[in-house]
C-alpha positions as CSV (number, residue, x, y, z in Angstrom):
1,M,20.9,-6.2,26.5
2,T,17.9,-7.1,24.3
3,E,17.3,-4.6,21.4
4,Q,14.1,-2.6,21.9
5,L,11.5,-3.4,19.3
6,N,9.8,-0.6,17.4
7,V,6.0,-0.5,16.8
8,L,4.1,2.0,14.7
9,V,0.4,2.6,15.7
10,I,-1.8,4.2,13.1
11,D,-5.3,5.3,14.2
12,D,-7.3,8.5,13.9
13,D,-8.7,7.9,17.4
14,N,-6.4,9.5,20.0
15,S,-7.7,7.3,22.8
16,I,-6.8,4.1,20.8
17,R,-3.3,5.5,20.2
18,W,-2.9,6.4,23.9
19,V,-4.1,3.0,25.2
20,L,-1.9,1.0,22.8
21,T,1.1,3.2,23.5
22,E,0.7,2.8,27.3
23,A,0.2,-1.0,27.1
24,L,3.0,-1.7,24.6
25,E,5.5,0.6,26.3
26,D,4.8,-1.3,29.6
27,E,5.8,-4.5,27.7
28,G,9.1,-2.9,26.6
29,F,8.3,-1.8,23.1
30,K,9.2,1.6,21.7
31,V,6.0,3.1,20.2
32,T,5.5,5.7,17.5
33,T,2.1,6.9,16.6
34,A,0.4,8.4,13.5
35,A,-3.2,9.8,13.1
36,N,-3.5,9.1,9.3
37,A,-1.8,7.6,6.3
38,N,0.3,10.6,5.4
39,E,1.7,10.8,9.0
40,A,2.4,7.1,8.8
41,R,4.3,7.4,5.5
42,A,6.5,10.1,7.1
43,K,7.3,8.0,10.1
44,L,7.9,4.9,7.9
45,S,10.4,6.9,5.9
46,Q,12.2,8.1,9.0
47,H,12.4,5.0,11.1
48,E,12.6,1.2,10.9
49,F,9.7,-0.7,12.5
50,N,9.3,-4.3,13.6
51,V,5.5,-4.2,13.6
52,V,2.7,-1.9,12.4
53,L,-0.8,-1.7,13.8
54,S,-3.1,0.2,11.5
55,D,-6.8,1.0,11.6
56,I,-8.8,0.4,8.4
57,R,-11.2,3.4,8.3
58,M,-9.4,6.7,8.7
59,P,-10.1,10.2,7.3
60,G,-8.6,10.4,3.8
61,E,-6.8,7.3,2.6
62,D,-8.0,4.0,4.2
63,G,-5.8,1.5,6.0
64,L,-6.0,-1.2,3.3
65,S,-4.5,1.1,0.7
66,L,-1.7,1.9,3.2
67,L,-1.3,-1.8,3.9
68,K,-0.8,-2.6,0.2
69,E,1.8,0.2,-0.1
70,I,3.7,-1.0,3.0
71,K,3.8,-4.6,1.8
72,Q,5.1,-3.4,-1.6
73,Q,7.9,-1.5,0.1
74,D,8.7,-4.2,2.7
75,I,6.9,-7.5,2.3
76,E,8.4,-8.9,5.5
77,L,7.1,-6.1,7.8
78,P,4.2,-7.5,9.8
79,V,1.1,-5.3,9.7
80,I,-1.8,-5.9,12.1
81,I,-5.1,-4.5,10.8
82,M,-7.6,-3.0,13.4
83,T,-11.2,-2.3,12.6
84,A,-14.5,-1.5,14.4
85,H,-16.3,-2.6,11.2
86,S,-15.8,-6.4,11.6
87,D,-17.1,-8.4,8.7
88,L,-16.0,-11.1,6.3
89,E,-15.0,-8.7,3.5
90,S,-12.8,-6.7,5.8
91,A,-11.1,-9.8,7.2
92,V,-10.5,-11.4,3.8
93,N,-9.3,-8.1,2.2
94,A,-6.8,-7.6,5.1
95,Y,-5.3,-11.1,4.6
96,E,-5.4,-10.9,0.8
97,F,-3.3,-7.7,1.0
98,G,-0.8,-9.4,3.2
99,A,-1.8,-8.5,6.8
100,F,-0.1,-10.5,9.6
101,D,-3.4,-10.6,11.5
102,Y,-6.8,-9.0,11.9
103,L,-7.9,-7.4,15.2
104,P,-11.6,-6.5,15.5
105,K,-12.5,-3.5,17.7
106,P,-13.3,-3.3,20.6
107,F,-10.4,-5.5,21.4
108,D,-8.8,-6.8,24.6
109,V,-5.5,-5.0,25.2
110,D,-3.9,-8.2,26.2
111,Q,-4.9,-9.7,22.9
112,A,-3.3,-6.8,21.1
113,I,-0.1,-7.2,23.0
114,E,0.0,-10.9,22.3
115,L,-0.5,-10.3,18.6
116,V,2.3,-7.7,18.5
117,N,4.6,-10.0,20.4
118,R,3.9,-12.8,17.9
119,A,4.3,-10.5,14.9
120,A,7.6,-9.1,16.2
121,H,9.2,-12.5,16.7
122,I,7.7,-14.6,13.9
123,Q,8.4,-13.3,10.4
124,P,5.5,-14.0,8.0
125,A,6.1,-16.3,5.1
126,N,6.8,-14.5,1.8
127,D,3.8,-15.3,-0.3
128,E,2.4,-14.1,-3.6
129,N,0.0,-11.2,-3.1
130,H,-3.3,-11.9,-4.7
131,G,-6.0,-9.3,-5.1
132,V,-9.6,-9.7,-3.9
133,K,-11.8,-11.6,-6.2
134,E,-14.9,-9.8,-7.4
135,N,-17.2,-12.8,-7.1
136,E,-20.4,-12.3,-5.2
137,M,-19.8,-12.8,-1.5
138,P,-21.8,-15.2,0.6
139,T,-24.1,-13.7,3.2
140,I,-22.1,-14.4,6.3
141,I,-22.6,-11.7,8.9
142,G,-21.7,-11.5,12.6
143,E,-19.9,-9.4,15.1
144,A,-19.7,-12.0,18.0
145,P,-16.2,-13.0,18.9
146,A,-16.8,-16.6,17.7
147,M,-17.7,-15.4,14.3
148,Q,-14.7,-13.1,14.1
149,E,-12.6,-16.2,14.5
150,V,-14.4,-17.7,11.6
151,F,-13.8,-14.6,9.4
152,R,-10.1,-14.6,10.4
153,A,-9.8,-18.3,9.5
154,I,-11.3,-17.7,6.1
155,G,-9.0,-14.8,5.5
156,R,-5.9,-16.8,6.5
157,L,-6.9,-19.6,4.2
158,S,-7.5,-17.4,1.2
159,R,-4.0,-18.0,-0.1
160,S,-3.9,-21.7,0.6
161,N,-5.1,-24.9,-1.2
162,I,-5.1,-26.9,2.0
163,S,-8.0,-29.2,2.9
164,V,-10.4,-27.8,5.5
165,L,-12.8,-29.5,7.9
166,I,-15.8,-27.4,9.1
167,N,-17.5,-28.5,12.3
168,G,-20.8,-27.2,13.5
169,A,-24.3,-28.2,14.4
170,S,-27.1,-28.4,11.8
171,G,-28.2,-25.0,10.6
172,T,-25.0,-23.1,11.6
173,G,-24.0,-22.3,8.0
174,K,-21.4,-24.8,7.1
175,E,-22.0,-24.6,3.3
176,L,-21.9,-20.8,3.4
177,V,-18.5,-21.0,5.0
178,A,-17.4,-23.5,2.4
179,R,-18.5,-21.2,-0.4
180,A,-16.7,-18.3,1.3
181,L,-13.5,-20.3,1.4
182,H,-13.9,-21.0,-2.3
183,Q,-14.8,-17.5,-3.4
184,H,-11.9,-16.0,-1.5
185,S,-9.3,-18.5,-2.8
186,R,-7.2,-18.8,-5.9
187,R,-9.8,-21.2,-7.2
188,A,-12.6,-18.7,-7.2
189,D,-12.8,-18.7,-11.0
190,G,-13.3,-22.5,-10.9
191,P,-16.4,-24.5,-10.0
192,F,-17.8,-25.0,-6.5
193,I,-19.5,-28.4,-6.4
194,A,-21.4,-29.6,-3.3
195,L,-22.4,-33.1,-2.3
196,N,-24.3,-34.1,0.9
197,M,-23.2,-37.6,1.9
198,A,-26.3,-38.1,4.1
199,A,-28.6,-37.3,1.1
200,I,-27.2,-39.9,-1.3
201,P,-28.1,-43.7,-1.2
202,K,-25.0,-45.6,-0.2
203,D,-24.9,-47.7,-3.4
204,L,-24.8,-44.5,-5.5
205,I,-22.2,-42.5,-3.6
206,E,-19.2,-43.8,-5.5
207,S,-20.8,-43.2,-8.8
208,E,-21.8,-39.6,-7.7
209,L,-18.2,-38.9,-6.5
210,F,-16.1,-40.6,-9.1
211,G,-18.5,-41.0,-12.1
212,H,-19.1,-44.2,-14.1
213,E,-18.6,-45.6,-17.5
214,K,-21.4,-46.6,-19.9
215,G,-22.6,-50.1,-18.9
216,A,-20.8,-50.1,-15.5
217,F,-24.1,-51.2,-13.9
218,T,-27.7,-51.7,-14.7
219,G,-29.1,-48.3,-15.7
220,A,-25.7,-46.8,-16.7
221,A,-26.8,-45.9,-20.2
222,Q,-23.9,-43.5,-20.8
223,R,-20.7,-42.2,-19.2
224,Y,-21.3,-39.9,-16.2
225,L,-18.7,-37.5,-14.9
226,G,-18.7,-37.5,-11.1
227,R,-18.3,-34.6,-8.7
228,F,-14.5,-34.8,-8.6
229,E,-14.3,-34.3,-12.4
230,Q,-17.1,-31.6,-12.2
231,A,-15.0,-29.7,-9.6
232,D,-11.7,-29.9,-11.5
233,G,-9.9,-26.6,-11.0
234,G,-12.2,-25.6,-8.2
235,T,-13.6,-26.8,-4.8
236,L,-15.5,-30.0,-3.9
237,F,-17.6,-29.5,-0.7
238,L,-18.4,-32.9,1.0
239,D,-21.1,-32.2,3.5
240,E,-21.8,-34.6,6.4
241,I,-18.7,-36.5,5.6
242,G,-19.2,-38.6,8.8
243,D,-22.0,-40.4,6.9
244,M,-19.6,-41.6,4.1
245,P,-19.4,-45.4,4.0
246,L,-16.0,-47.0,4.9
247,E,-15.5,-48.4,1.4
248,T,-15.9,-44.9,-0.1
249,Q,-13.6,-43.4,2.6
250,T,-10.8,-45.7,1.3
251,R,-11.2,-44.5,-2.3
252,L,-11.4,-40.8,-1.1
253,L,-8.2,-41.2,0.8
254,R,-6.5,-42.5,-2.3
255,V,-7.7,-39.6,-4.4
256,L,-6.5,-37.1,-1.8
257,S,-3.1,-38.8,-1.6
258,E,-2.5,-39.5,-5.4
259,G,-4.8,-36.9,-7.1
260,S,-6.3,-39.6,-9.4
261,F,-9.1,-42.1,-9.4
262,Y,-11.0,-44.5,-11.6
263,R,-14.6,-44.1,-12.6
264,V,-16.9,-46.9,-11.6
265,G,-16.4,-49.6,-14.3
266,G,-13.4,-47.7,-15.7
267,T,-9.9,-48.9,-16.5
268,S,-8.0,-45.7,-17.0
269,P,-7.0,-43.3,-14.2
270,V,-8.6,-39.9,-14.2
271,R,-6.7,-36.9,-12.7
272,A,-8.5,-34.0,-11.1
273,N,-7.1,-30.8,-9.5
274,V,-9.6,-30.4,-6.6
275,R,-9.5,-28.7,-3.2
276,V,-11.7,-30.7,-0.8
277,V,-13.6,-28.9,2.0
278,A,-15.5,-31.3,4.3
279,A,-18.1,-30.6,6.9
280,T,-19.9,-32.5,9.6
281,H,-22.1,-32.0,12.7
282,Q,-20.6,-35.1,14.2
283,D,-17.5,-35.7,16.4
284,L,-15.2,-37.5,13.8
285,A,-12.7,-38.4,16.5
286,K,-15.4,-40.4,18.3
287,L,-16.4,-42.1,15.0
288,V,-12.8,-43.1,14.6
289,E,-12.8,-44.7,18.0
290,Q,-16.0,-46.5,17.1
291,G,-14.4,-47.9,13.9
292,V,-16.9,-46.2,11.5
293,F,-14.5,-43.5,10.2
294,R,-10.9,-44.1,9.0
295,E,-8.3,-42.6,11.2
296,D,-5.9,-41.9,8.3
297,L,-8.7,-40.1,6.4
298,F,-9.6,-38.1,9.6
299,H,-6.0,-36.9,9.9
300,R,-5.9,-36.1,6.1
301,I,-9.0,-33.8,6.2
302,N,-8.5,-32.4,9.7
303,V,-5.4,-30.3,8.9
304,I,-7.3,-27.1,9.4
305,R,-10.6,-27.1,11.3
306,I,-13.1,-24.3,11.5
307,Q,-15.6,-24.5,14.4
308,L,-18.9,-22.8,13.8
309,P,-20.8,-21.5,16.9
310,E,-24.4,-22.3,17.6
311,L,-26.8,-19.3,17.4
312,K,-27.3,-19.4,21.1
313,D,-23.6,-18.9,21.6
314,R,-23.5,-15.8,19.3
315,I,-26.9,-14.5,20.3
316,S,-25.6,-10.9,20.1
317,D,-25.7,-11.4,16.3
318,L,-29.4,-12.1,16.2
319,P,-30.5,-8.5,15.5
320,L,-28.2,-8.3,12.5
321,L,-29.1,-11.7,11.2
322,A,-32.9,-11.1,11.6
323,K,-32.7,-7.8,9.8
324,Q,-30.8,-9.4,6.9
325,F,-33.2,-12.3,6.7
326,L,-36.3,-10.1,6.8
327,T,-34.7,-8.0,4.0
328,N,-34.0,-11.1,1.9
329,A,-37.6,-12.4,2.5
330,A,-39.0,-9.1,1.5
331,K,-37.1,-9.2,-1.8
332,E,-38.4,-12.7,-2.4
333,L,-42.0,-11.6,-1.8
334,E,-41.4,-8.3,-3.6
335,T,-42.6,-6.2,-0.6
336,E,-41.2,-3.9,2.0
337,P,-39.3,-5.5,4.9
338,K,-40.8,-5.5,8.3
339,Q,-39.3,-4.2,11.6
340,I,-38.9,-6.2,14.8
341,S,-40.0,-4.4,17.9
342,N,-37.7,-4.3,20.9
343,D,-40.0,-6.5,22.9
344,A,-40.2,-9.1,20.2
345,L,-36.4,-8.9,19.7
346,R,-35.9,-9.6,23.5
347,Q,-38.1,-12.7,23.2
348,L,-36.3,-13.9,20.2
349,M,-32.9,-13.5,22.0
350,Q,-34.2,-15.6,24.9
351,Y,-35.2,-18.5,22.7
352,Q,-32.6,-21.4,22.5
353,W,-32.7,-21.8,18.7
354,P,-32.1,-25.6,18.4
355,G,-32.2,-25.2,14.6
356,N,-29.6,-22.4,14.7
357,V,-29.3,-19.7,12.0
358,R,-31.4,-21.8,9.5
359,E,-34.3,-21.8,12.0
360,L,-34.0,-18.1,12.5
361,E,-34.1,-17.6,8.7
362,N,-37.2,-19.7,8.4
363,V,-38.9,-17.8,11.3
364,C,-38.1,-14.5,9.5
365,R,-39.7,-15.8,6.3
366,W,-42.8,-17.0,8.4
367,L,-43.0,-13.5,10.0
368,M,-42.9,-11.7,6.7
369,V,-45.9,-13.7,5.6
370,M,-47.9,-14.2,8.8
371,S,-47.5,-11.1,10.8
372,S,-50.2,-8.5,10.1
373,G,-48.5,-5.2,10.6
374,R,-45.3,-3.4,9.5
375,D,-43.9,-3.8,13.1
376,I,-43.4,-7.3,14.4
377,T,-44.6,-7.6,18.1
378,P,-44.3,-10.5,20.5
379,S,-47.9,-11.6,19.7
380,D,-46.7,-12.2,16.0
381,L,-44.0,-14.7,17.0
382,P,-44.5,-18.4,16.1
383,P,-45.9,-20.6,18.9
384,E,-42.6,-22.4,19.6
385,V,-40.9,-19.1,20.3
386,K,-43.7,-17.6,22.4
387,T,-44.0,-20.7,24.6
388,A,-40.3,-21.2,25.1
389,K,-39.1,-21.2,28.7
390,Q,-37.8,-17.7,29.6
391,S,-35.0,-17.0,32.0
392,E,-35.8,-16.8,35.7
393,V,-34.8,-13.1,35.8
394,A,-37.8,-12.3,33.6
395,G,-40.2,-12.7,36.5
396,G,-41.9,-15.1,38.9
397,D,-40.2,-16.7,41.9
398,G,-36.7,-16.0,40.5
399,F,-37.3,-12.3,40.7
400,K,-38.9,-12.5,44.2
401,N,-35.9,-14.6,45.4
402,W,-33.5,-12.0,44.0
403,Q,-35.4,-9.2,45.8
404,M,-35.3,-11.2,49.1
405,S,-31.6,-11.8,48.8
406,L,-30.9,-8.1,48.2
407,R,-33.2,-7.1,51.1
408,Q,-31.3,-9.5,53.4
409,A,-27.9,-8.3,52.3
410,L,-28.8,-4.6,52.9
411,L,-30.3,-5.5,56.3
412,N,-27.0,-7.2,57.3
413,R,-25.0,-4.0,56.3
414,Y,-27.4,-1.7,58.1
415,E,-27.2,-3.8,61.2
416,A,-23.4,-3.8,61.0
417,G,-23.6,0.0,61.1
418,E,-22.6,0.8,57.5
419,V,-23.8,4.1,56.2
420,D,-23.0,3.6,52.5
421,A,-25.1,0.5,52.0
422,L,-27.3,2.1,49.4
423,E,-24.3,3.3,47.3
424,H,-22.6,0.0,47.6
425,A,-25.8,-1.9,46.5
426,Q,-26.2,0.4,43.5
427,D,-22.6,-0.2,42.5
428,E,-23.0,-4.0,42.9
429,L,-26.2,-4.0,40.9
430,E,-24.6,-2.0,38.1
431,K,-21.7,-4.5,38.0
432,I,-24.1,-7.5,37.8
433,L,-26.2,-5.8,35.1
434,I,-23.1,-5.0,33.0
435,E,-21.7,-8.5,33.4
436,L,-25.0,-10.1,32.4
437,A,-25.4,-7.8,29.4
438,L,-21.8,-8.5,28.2
439,N,-22.3,-12.2,28.6
440,I,-25.6,-12.2,26.7
441,T,-24.1,-10.2,23.8
442,G,-20.9,-12.1,23.6
443,G,-18.8,-9.2,24.9
444,H,-20.1,-6.7,22.3
445,K,-20.2,-3.4,24.1
446,Q,-22.6,-1.6,21.7
447,D,-25.2,-4.4,22.0
448,A,-24.7,-4.6,25.8
449,A,-25.2,-0.8,26.1
450,K,-28.4,-1.1,24.0
451,L,-29.7,-3.8,26.4
452,L,-29.0,-1.6,29.4
453,G,-30.5,1.5,27.7
454,W,-27.1,3.3,27.8
455,G,-24.7,4.7,25.2
456,R,-21.5,2.9,24.5
457,N,-19.4,5.6,26.2
458,T,-21.4,5.0,29.4
459,I,-20.7,1.3,29.5
460,T,-17.0,2.0,28.8
461,R,-16.9,4.6,31.6
462,K,-18.6,2.1,34.0
463,Q,-16.1,-0.6,33.1
464,K,-13.3,1.7,34.0
465,K,-15.0,2.6,37.3
466,Y,-15.4,-1.1,38.3
467,Q,-12.1,-2.3,36.7
468,N,-12.6,-6.0,37.3
469,I,-15.6,-6.4,34.8
């Protein structure tokens, strides 16, 4: 008979403890619960556990302090950190202090079960525990599920020197993520050097990357240390690496393989201890097929890939981002930040944002200068946002068609002799509204509830009522 695995669930919220206990016991785990750090210590001293799930924010001592203490006592015990306050700092801190994984609330119960199963059967590698660096953190914010995956990736990579490839459309924040990878790594005290391949003339790229000796070419009046030497001991960020010429790709591959290179015109090898983080908006696999990107280099830099979502795919983060950008713009202009009205916010969230987060940041700067009042209204929005095509649900023929469909459906039920048609229609309408709100907000209950004009408890209660949402 298989030995029953023991799980300790630590959370001050009784409903969370109950839900996890029911779900995990159904999966065959033996579950013990604790409401705070002191209770958890007592349980840990009395029993042996295979996995611990702990909230971060609890009355008294926080979960991160408890995590550090647990890892000091038993470095091999997997600890999964849960938090409703999902941000980059929380994710990185959790991984830096030795967490097995990071579970943002509200979470899917199946996801929690899958994590516990993985943690119970895969022992985490024993790694040196490094504290959080005190460097200034990049402004990366977001609560959408896609951004939580980005935060988790940054956290997991904080103890690694491995090369990383960041994929994402223009304006999604690739350099911000690269800086975060650097600032939350063991190289944080070293330099972060960035070079955009698309912005450098092809005949100067090798000199920019590897440097040159005096007299190496016309105009080389003195020795120049390239970006690799400038980044020694730190991180070199190669943006738009898909635009790198093939000849330079060959030299880059050699540097990544051997750790040394020659300056242009040089005869002595130069060594540099550099972590390379690359980024592109292109599909490098397709460039390999087309023969314009080396396959061996692609495999070398594509060990770990972070995919950044477009703003339209994390639209639930727009209110947070807009508030941050308006605050930043107000500081630049030395004035008070403006507020976005609900009507203006709705219109912003219906826009497609082809320029992604960078476009939103520029729009917020524009609004700080051009809008007349303290409150930003739809009339203040720039022309491209105001004239953007809105969804059919907003009005016109789409709304009329929806009314006609509902009218016909109700008529069919009445003609069939049903007496609860109104109640059924109300339930179906609520289900549709909840599904749409959750889709628009990327599954974020609090934002979905706000769109519906409800409290978060209401949407949770409705989901339980309808079950299949």
